[in-house]
Every structure is written in C-alpha cells, then in structure tokens.
C-alpha angles and dihedrals in degrees: 000000000000113000094241091052090051091051092048090048093050090048091050090049091050090052090049089053090049089052089055098038096095089056099044121100092008117136110290109254131127143017100045095317084133084079090059090048092051092052091047090053089052092048092045091054092049091047095046103036099027131256092258093051089067093036089240092296122134107255113198098182126060126254105220113122092256092046099056114111110251121229111272096025094102139353094205111154090229092067118115128165090347092304123110118227128202106221101164095112138034116266110250098089088059096041097056099055089041088058090047094053091043093052093047092045092230131130116251109272140170099251094045092054092046093050088050088052092049092052091057090049087062091049091051091051089052089051091052089051090053093045092056092045088053091050099049128095103241114284092348097126108359095182095052097090092053092044092053093048093048092048089055091051094055107038115110097244097051091042090058105030094044089049125028099016123061127183138126092262091065101029091059088074090072094061098036094061090056089051089054089050093049093051093047091052092045094057094038093053094055089207120155125217135056103296099090097035088052091052091048090049092048093052089046091051091051092046092050091046086061102045146330100276084080088069091054090047089052092050090051094048091049090049093050092049092045091051092049091045091056091052100043109018086224113167090212089071090059089057090051092049091051092051092047090056094043094045093055097032096052091047092051091046092050091049092049091049091052095049094043087066088075105026134031125246094263092052092047091051090048089049094054093041089055093046092051090050087057097041108024132093116277116180104223140110091298097059095093093051089054090052092048090051091050089055089050089051091056090048094053094041104041112007097132094052092041088058092050091047089053091050096048093046089054099039105026104026095128093047091049091049092050093048091079140021092202100066096117092052094045094046089052094048097044100031111036097056088053092049090050091048093052094041096049098036100036096147089052090050088070087081108089093227088070088076090061089082092062091055094084093061094040096050094045093051091041093049094049091043093052091048091058090068120083111278093247087063101030099059096047088045091054091049092049092049092048092047088051089052092052093048092049089047090056090046092058094035108037119205119261097265092059097060106015092146096053091045093057100037099093093039091053093044094050094047090046091055093045090052097047101038119076116223091248094051121094110229119226125186111212114229097332134086113229121224121243088249091065091046090051093054093042092046086214138111107247117207120203116222132174098206141022091243089058091051092051092048090053090049090055092047090050092049092236124134102207140037143165127231117208131190133171116280106231091207099056147359103287142057139281114222143202124191114221138183130216092247 
C-alpha cells in the first residue's frame, strides 16, 4: 500500500470514528445492542468465575446462589448446572475480547468492547483495499482500492455493526475478508505446493471458528476447486479441496468439543435443531415477507453504495469489466457464501445485520466503478456517497439528544434492580421479560413469573428462602418491588 494511501485510509477511519463517537459508550439500548449486552454478560462471567469454571462455554445467566436457574423453570438444552449457555455460534468471537480484557487487567466493559470492534473495522477496510489491489489489472484504476475501503468505512451498516454492536454474526466479517484475499492471491500466484492451500485453510478455520458463514465459504472454495479440477486435472486443486474440508471440519469439531464440555451430544443436537427451526428457511406463506425484509435491510445498510453500483453498472459497465480479469472468481468468493447464508437462513436474514455480509461485494464493485470515472468526478462522487452513508446512519441511529429516555431505560432499570435486590434474594420480573441490557446492568439473573405463587414455587425449587418481585412503575422509569419468602 502506498504511504499516501495508508495516510488517507487512516484519516478516513479516524473520521468514521468521530462520526460514531457520540453514540459510543452510551447506555446499551436499541438496534441490536442486546447482542453487545449478551457478549458482555459472557465475558463478565468468565472474568468473575473463571474461564475454566464455565469450561470455556458462553454463560448468559449468572452463577451466584440466588441467580442459578431452579429446576422446572426451563428445559432449554443449553442448561448445565443451573446456568444457561448460549451455544448458537462457535467460540472465537468470545475468546478474543476475553483475552484482550485479561491482558489489560480490566473488567469487561462497553467502551472496551466497542473499541475492540472498531479496531477490526479498520483491519477489514485494509483487507478490502488489498482485495481490490489484487483484482485490478496493473495501474488500471489506481484509486479503486482506497475508494472501496473508504466506502466500507462510511456505509450505515458497517458504521453501526463494527462499532456499537458486537456479536459473532457481525465479527465474522473481519476474518472472511482475509480468507477472500488469501484465495485470490493463491490463484493469482499460480504456485504449486501446500503453502497457499494451507493459508486458505487457516483463514477458513478462523472464519468458521467465529460463525457459520465460514461453512458457506468452505463450500464455495471446495466447489471452485472441484470445478477447476474437472477442467484441468491439476493436482493443486486437490490440495485446495483437502484444505477446504479440513478448515471447516476442524473448526466444527473444535466447536463441538468446546460445547460438549457443558451439554451432551443429544442436548447439543436439540439445541441446533431448535435454533435452525427459528432461523432457517421454511417454505410457507411467510417466505415472501422474509425476502422483502431482507431487501429493506440492504436498503437501510447500504443504500448509497447500492445506488452508485447501479449507476456504474449502467454507465461504466465495460470499464468495470475490463478493470479486472478475476471477476468470476471474486464474485464467487464474495457473493455465493452470502447467497447461501440468506437462502438457508432466511428467517435469520430478517435481522438487518445479515446485510453486512453483502457489503464486501457492494463496496468493491462500487469502489472500482467510481474509480473508472475521471478523477474530477470520482472524488466528489465518493464524498457524496460517504456523506449519504453518514446521514442515513444518523437517520437509523439518532444521536443521544433525540432519544435520551430510551437510551437510559435499561441502564436505569438494571441499576434499580441491583440497588433494591439483596445478593441472596432471587429476582423475579412480574409479567414481563427483561432485555439482556437490563440483566447486564443489574448483574443478576432475572426470572419472569406470571404470579406470586409461581415465584414462591421457584424459590422452593431453588432452595432459596427469600426473593424480590419487580414490575414496572407506571408513574416513572423504574420498578415497584415486593419482597417475598418461599413459605
């Protein structure tokens, strides 16, 4: 990367952080910040109880005597020793921030996790720069790598999901882009031997250890190598196929081994079967509504760059096509895993962070397309698209002054519970289900009940003598409470 491009990229990243600064470290509240709260609960439990105490599994309820889940409260397959574990994703996205907080000697906190997230946003932008540089015919459009990286820094979805919100579903993006880069370089080099297939397999292993898109990337890589093998009978493609299988297989095996420390094989299978029922594709009368919502997600996450992609494909299609000889390979690597993810997990694609995966393809095409215009048009065009991204970002994520009450609701609720409930009292929420944000701020497991008799029965099942029932106070932000005993 030329030094001036690096400086421009770092400046663009600094501006993107400044754009997000008013929203960072605010009380966790809306727009999937429950994901950040869930991860912080996991990290808090590992920090407080010890990683080994939970066998390296992500505990999402607390382990104090009054926080343990009583028999009969739930039959969730992720339950072990009265603690509930969240096994929906592989472990690496939890392990890495845990290591960070352990090395710095600090307790898990909102700002620390968000800064960690921001750093990887920069690394992903660097990877996009290198991907475009790998794609281009030499010196054809020298500004294209920088344009693609900057576009990814300023679109609404990356601004939010690489900043305020942290979860495996979004963090996987950071490893997947490096896998795409490794495969592009592997095929461009034309080298034989194990060096490049090993690197492709390693990046695939890391991606799959974060979340399931790594599986789709592995399927695509295997398919590409198998297709090329059929056409050329090249032994190198067999090496690539082997590493695609090993990269995904070892990651899945490692994940299964980690989770089988807290649940048995039948419970783990039941867990994933239940999750797929909630997230997978079911062909019924609701399929079209899921597709419509997915389109809306791309609009809210990437509308400015989608518009520029549309323009360049209409006006500069030939120039874009001639900018690279590797378009088919790149489109397969960056497009097919996304198609598989949406097609197989269509219900899950209703979450707007699902569109984040398509951002790699959109920003690469948009960046190259913009760079094919004369510089006097390309740079102003880039600035306009980025400004549009920032304005749309603020539209979907209003600044603090706009929704101060909603920002502070879960913080106030959690602190209110922590203040009123003694450490030996089991906390029950009466006829409402609390959000993870409130549980994070309360540092307590909150049990929903629909009657006082149910709460007392759960106290007896837990073996605890006292509890506190909380319900929203209609007159203010906070809770009314009643202390109860098991008798």
